[in-house]
Residue, then its C-alpha position, 0 to 999 in steps of 0.5 A: m395842696q394850696y394853703e392860704i396865709e393870712l396877712n395884716n392889711s394895716l402893716p406895710n412891713q411884716t414878718f411871720p413864721t409858717t410851717i407847711n409840710k414840716v418845712e419851717m419858714e420865715c416870710a417877710i414882706k415889706l413896702a419899698g419905693q416912693e409913695d407914687n411908685q410903691i412895690m411890695l417885696f418878699a423874702l423867705k428863710v428856710d432853716n434860718d438861711y435866706l432861700c429867697p432874698f427880697v424880690p418884687v412880687f407880682a399878681n398871680q405868679g410865683v414869688m420864687p423864680y428858680p426851681y431849686m427854691i421851689s424844691e427847697a421850700g416844697g412849693n411856691f408863694f403866690f399873691i392872687t389878686e382880683n383883676g390882676e391888680y398889683p399886690n399892696y398891703t392895703n388890699f391884703g385879705t380883700t382883693c389880694n390873698l397870699y397862697f402857698i401852693t405845694e410842689d406836687e400841685l404845681n407839677g400836677 
């Protein structure tokens, strides 16, 4: 399955809980870098343990780079953007959306 996760496009740094398929997670997104060279970072806690420390995010590819992370979370997060543009908090909900895709769908 695929789940869309709503993000706030006025906050460069945000933390929020989500539960998908009975897995309780806490996601954190933050903006890093200088004004002319910004990058979005993503972290994930499952059961209060960091499964994925802050890693850079890229358009249209899984955030968690290792299979064991995907199996622990039950899937992976993807920032899907129009025209492959780089994810930035200012375009959340318009040309950039965050999705969680379950492990079954990723393997199917």
